[in-house]
C-alpha positions in Angstrom: 82.7 121.1 6.0 80.0 123.8 5.5 77.5 121.8 7.4 79.9 121.5 10.1 80.4 125.2 10.5 76.9 125.9 10.6 76.0 123.3 13.2 78.8 124.8 15.4 77.6 128.4 15.0 74.0 126.8 15.8 75.4 125.3 19.0 77.1 128.6 20.1 73.8 130.5 19.7 72.0 127.9 21.4 74.7 128.1 24.5 74.6 131.9 24.4 70.7 131.9 24.5 70.9 129.4 27.3 73.3 131.5 29.2 70.9 134.7 28.7 67.6 133.1 29.7 69.7 131.6 32.9 70.8 135.3 33.7 67.2 136.6 33.2 65.9 133.9 35.6 68.5 134.6 38.3 67.4 138.5 37.9 63.9 137.6 38.1 64.4 135.4 41.2 66.5 138.3 42.8 63.4 140.4 42.1 61.2 138.1 43.6 63.2 138.2 46.9 63.5 141.8 47.0 59.9 142.4 46.5 59.5 139.7 49.6 61.9 142.1 51.6 59.8 145.3 50.9 56.6 143.5 52.2 58.0 142.0 55.1 60.6 144.4 56.4 57.9 147.1 57.0 57.1 145.9 60.3 57.2 148.9 62.2 53.7 150.2 63.2 52.6 153.6 62.7 49.9 155.3 64.7 47.4 154.2 61.8 46.6 150.7 61.7 46.7 150.3 57.7 50.3 152.1 57.5 53.6 150.6 58.6 57.2 151.8 58.1 60.7 150.5 57.9 63.6 150.6 60.4 65.8 153.3 60.5 68.9 152.6 58.6 72.3 152.2 60.6 74.5 155.5 61.1 76.6 155.8 57.9 74.6 153.8 55.7 74.9 154.8 51.9 72.1 154.1 49.9 74.3 154.6 46.6 76.5 151.6 47.6 73.8 149.4 49.1 72.6 146.2 47.9 69.2 145.6 46.7 68.4 143.8 49.6 69.6 146.6 51.9 67.6 149.1 50.1 64.3 147.1 50.4 65.3 146.2 54.2 65.1 150.1 54.9 62.5 151.0 52.5 64.7 153.0 49.8 63.3 152.9 46.2 65.0 150.2 44.2 68.2 151.1 42.3 67.6 151.8 38.8 69.6 150.4 35.9 72.2 153.1 35.1 72.7 151.8 31.6 69.1 151.2 30.5 67.5 154.3 32.3 70.2 157.0 32.9 67.5 159.7 33.5 65.8 157.6 36.2 69.3 156.7 37.7 70.2 160.6 37.9 67.1 161.5 39.8 67.2 158.4 42.2 70.9 159.1 42.9 70.1 162.8 43.9 67.2 161.8 46.1 69.3 159.1 47.7 72.0 161.4 48.4 69.5 164.0 50.0 67.8 161.4 52.2 69.5 162.8 55.4 66.6 163.1 58.2 64.2 160.3 58.5 60.8 161.4 60.2 59.3 159.6 62.6 56.1 161.5 63.6 52.5 160.8 63.7 50.6 160.4 60.4 47.4 162.4 60.4 44.3 161.4 58.3 42.8 164.2 56.0 39.5 162.9 55.5 36.9 164.8 57.6 33.9 162.3 57.4 35.6 159.1 57.1 33.8 157.7 54.3 36.5 158.2 51.8 35.8 158.1 48.0 32.0 157.7 48.0 30.5 160.8 46.1 27.6 162.4 47.6 24.8 160.9 45.3 22.4 157.9 45.6 23.7 157.0 42.2 26.1 153.8 41.7 29.5 154.5 41.2 30.7 152.9 37.9 34.2 153.0 36.3 34.4 154.6 32.8 36.1 153.1 30.1 38.9 155.0 28.9 38.5 154.5 25.1 35.3 156.2 23.5 34.6 157.8 20.3 37.6 159.9 20.2 40.2 160.2 17.8 42.1 156.7 18.0 45.5 158.1 17.4 45.5 160.7 20.2 45.2 160.8 23.8 41.7 160.9 25.1 40.7 164.3 26.9 38.2 164.0 29.7 36.5 166.8 32.3 35.8 165.8 35.8 35.1 167.7 38.9 38.2 166.9 41.2 41.2 166.1 39.2 43.6 167.6 36.5 46.6 165.3 35.3 47.4 162.2 33.1 46.5 158.5 33.2 48.4 155.7 31.5 46.0 152.5 31.0 46.8 149.1 30.0 44.1 146.3 29.4 44.6 144.5 32.7 41.9 142.6 34.4 44.3 141.3 37.3 47.9 141.4 38.3 50.5 140.3 36.0 54.1 140.0 37.3 55.3 141.0 33.8 52.9 143.7 32.2 51.3 145.3 35.5 52.4 148.9 36.3 54.4 148.6 39.6 57.0 151.3 39.7 56.1 155.1 39.5 58.1 158.3 40.2 58.2 161.9 39.7 59.8 165.3 41.0 57.5 168.0 42.0 57.8 171.9 42.6 55.8 172.6 45.8 53.6 175.5 44.6 52.3 178.3 46.7 48.7 177.7 47.8 46.1 180.6 48.2 42.5 181.5 47.7 41.5 183.0 44.5 42.9 186.3 43.8 39.8 188.2 43.4 37.8 186.4 46.3 34.8 188.5 46.0 32.5 185.9 47.3 34.3 185.5 50.5 35.1 182.1 52.1 32.7 180.0 50.7 34.3 177.2 52.8 36.7 177.1 55.4 39.5 175.1 53.4 40.7 175.2 50.2 42.8 172.1 49.1 45.2 170.8 46.6 47.2 167.6 46.2 49.7 166.8 43.6 50.9 163.1 43.7 51.7 159.9 41.6 49.3 156.8 41.7 48.6 153.5 40.5 45.3 151.8 39.8 43.5 155.3 39.7 40.7 155.7 37.2 37.6 157.9 36.4 34.3 157.0 37.6 30.4 158.1 36.9 28.4 158.9 40.2 26.3 162.0 40.2 29.1 163.6 38.1 32.1 162.1 36.4 35.3 162.1 39.1 38.7 160.6 39.5 39.0 157.8 42.0 42.5 157.3 43.3 44.1 153.9 44.0 47.7 154.2 45.7 49.2 157.4 45.8 52.0 159.5 47.4 52.9 163.0 47.1 52.2 166.8 48.4 49.2 168.3 49.8 48.4 172.1 50.2 45.3 173.4 52.7 44.5 177.2 53.0 42.4 178.2 56.0 40.4 180.6 54.2 39.6 183.0 57.0 43.2 183.9 57.6 44.7 182.9 54.3 47.1 180.7 56.1 48.5 177.8 54.2 49.8 174.2 55.3 52.0 172.0 53.2 52.7 168.3 53.9 53.9 165.3 52.4 51.2 162.4 52.2 50.5 158.8 51.3 47.1 157.1 50.9 45.0 154.5 49.2 41.7 154.8 47.8 41.3 158.5 48.6 42.0 158.2 52.2 45.0 160.5 52.8 47.2 160.4 55.7 49.7 163.5 56.1 53.2 163.4 57.4 56.2 165.6 57.6 55.7 169.5 56.7 57.2 171.0 53.7 57.5 174.4 52.4 56.2 176.3 49.3 59.4 176.2 46.5 60.7 173.1 47.9 61.6 170.2 45.5 59.8 167.1 46.4 60.4 163.4 45.1 58.1 160.6 45.5 58.1 157.0 44.3 55.4 154.2 44.6 55.9 150.5 44.4 53.0 148.1 43.8 52.9 144.3 44.4 49.6 143.2 43.4 46.5 141.5 44.7 45.8 142.2 48.4 49.6 143.0 49.1 50.8 146.3 50.5 52.0 149.1 48.4 55.4 150.8 49.3 55.6 154.7 49.3 58.7 156.8 49.4 58.2 160.4 49.9 61.3 162.9 50.4 61.7 166.7 50.4 64.9 167.3 48.3 65.3 170.8 50.1 64.9 170.1 53.6 66.5 166.6 53.3 63.2 164.8 55.0 62.1 161.6 53.9 60.3 158.3 55.1 59.1 155.0 53.6 55.8 153.4 54.3 53.7 150.3 53.5 49.9 151.0 52.9 47.6 148.3 53.7 45.4 147.4 50.7 42.0 146.7 52.1 41.2 144.3 49.1 37.9 146.2 48.6 40.0 147.3 45.2 43.0 144.7 44.6 45.7 146.1 43.1 45.8 145.4 39.2 48.6 147.8 38.0 46.2 148.8 35.3 46.9 152.3 35.3 49.5 155.0 36.2 48.6 158.5 37.1 50.0 161.9 37.6 47.5 164.3 39.1 46.5 167.6 40.8 43.3 166.7 42.7 41.0 168.9 45.1 39.9 166.4 47.6 37.1 164.4 47.1 34.4 163.3 48.1 33.3 164.2 51.7 33.6 168.1 51.0 30.7 170.5 51.0 29.9 170.6 47.4 26.8 168.3 46.0 29.2 165.9 44.8 31.4 166.1 47.9 34.5 168.0 46.4 36.3 170.8 48.4 37.2 174.2 46.9 40.3 174.1 45.0 43.3 176.2 46.3 44.8 178.5 43.9 48.7 177.4 43.2 48.8 179.4 39.8 51.7 176.9 38.6 52.9 173.3 39.6 55.8 171.7 37.5 56.0 167.8 37.4 59.4 166.5 36.1 61.3 163.3 35.8 58.0 161.3 35.5 58.2 157.7 34.5 56.3 154.5 35.1 58.0 151.0 34.8 56.0 147.3 34.2 57.2 144.2 35.8 59.3 143.3 32.7 61.3 147.0 32.9 59.4 148.6 30.0 59.0 152.3 30.6 56.3 154.6 29.8 55.9 158.5 30.3 53.2 161.2 31.3 54.0 162.7 27.8 52.8 159.6 26.1 50.4 160.7 23.0 49.0 157.0 22.9 45.3 156.5 22.4 45.1 154.8 25.8 46.4 158.1 27.6 43.7 159.9 29.3 44.2 163.7 29.8 42.3 164.9 32.5 40.8 168.8 32.9 39.2 169.7 36.3 36.2 171.7 36.3 33.9 173.7 38.8 31.3 171.9 40.8 28.6 172.7 37.8 31.0 171.4 35.1 30.6 174.4 33.3 34.1 176.0 33.6 37.7 174.6 33.6 39.5 175.5 36.9 42.9 173.5 36.6 44.6 172.5 33.3 47.4 170.5 32.6 49.8 171.0 29.6 51.1 167.2 28.2 53.3 165.8 25.6 55.4 167.5 22.6 52.2 168.3 20.7 50.4 170.6 22.8 52.4 172.2 26.0 55.9 171.0 24.5 56.4 169.4 28.0 58.1 166.3 26.6 57.9 162.8 27.5 59.1 163.4 31.4 57.3 166.8 32.4 53.8 168.1 33.1 53.0 171.6 33.7 49.6 172.5 35.6 48.1 175.7 35.9 45.0 177.0 38.2 42.6 178.8 35.9 38.7 180.1 35.8 37.1 180.8 39.1 39.5 179.0 41.1 42.2 181.6 39.9 40.3 184.6 39.9 37.5 184.1 42.3 33.7 183.9 42.0 32.7 180.3 42.0 29.3 179.8 42.7 27.8 176.6 44.2 
C-alpha cells in the first residue's frame, strides 16, 4: 500500500511538472510572437532612414487593458507582471496613463561631423575588460573622459534568448542646464552638452583616452548655447553614439524611457515619454550590424557627447546640471530575471567622468546602499570640479 501511495504521489508531481512546463512553453511562444510584432509593426518611416515608428493607436485606446499584441502593435512597452515585479508595474502603469500626446515631428541628428563614436586619435579602439585587479567583492571603479553612471555586465559573447539583457527602463528628473557657475574662461566652445539615458551594450573602450561607447540608447539631451546661456531640452534615441533628438521637454519635467533589444542585426525598440507634458513616441532603431546586439551590458549614463567635438579626444564640454536623479531603474533578461543599477556585484562598473586631461572629476554618480544610500533602483548624479565652478583648460 505504501508503495502504491508513493507511486500516486510521483504521478501527481509528474503531471504538475508537465503542466508547468507546458504553460512555460506557451508563455515563451507568446513572447516570441510579441517580439515579432514589435519588429514588424514599426513600419512607418521617419525622416531618418535607420529609424521607424509605429502607427498611432485608435481613439480611445487604453494601454492598461490592451493585450500584449496590441501594445506591441502601437509601440508601447510590454506589460510587467504585477505580481512578480509590482514596482515596475506601478511605474509602467503611471507612464501608460500619461501617454496622451503622440509626437510625430522630424528627428534631428545631433552628430556634427558625422563620424559618430570614433575618437580623434590614430590609436585603435579596443574594448576594455570590466574585471581587473580591483576588489573582487565590490563594484569596479572606472574613470573616463565622457560618461558617469553604472554598467551591469554579463559574460555573453553572442545573443542569448534566455540570459541577454533585453529590457531596461528608468525615470529621469530633467535638470536645469547651464554653463559653469564661475565661467572665468569665457565660452571655450559654442555648445555645452549633457545626455541622460539608459542603454544596452555600452562599454568602456581605449583610444587615446579611456571613453564610454554607447550601444542602443534613449533618454534626455540638454544643450547650452554658451554665448547667450540659452538651453535646449529634447528627448532622443540612438545607436552607437549617433544621437537623434525628438520632442522638446522642459527642465523640471519627469521623463520615462524604456528600451527593448531583440538581438543580432534586429532593430531595438525605444519608448520615450515626458510624464509632465504627456508627450511620447516609440521608435525602432536600425542596427547597422557593425556591432550586433548581444545584450551583454545594461547602462544608466550621464554623457557629455563624444567623439566629434573640439577637444583632443573629440568630447564636447559638459553642461553644468548640478544634480540629476534616476529612479525606478531595472533591467530584465530573457528569462525575466531582474537586475538593478544599485548592484554591488563585482561585474558592475561605476563610472566617473573626468575633464579632458583626466586630472579632475567633473561628474560623479552615487550608487548603491554602501556609498550614496540610493538603494537598488536609484542613482544620484552631481556635477563637480571645473564643469561646476569653471576654469577647465584644454
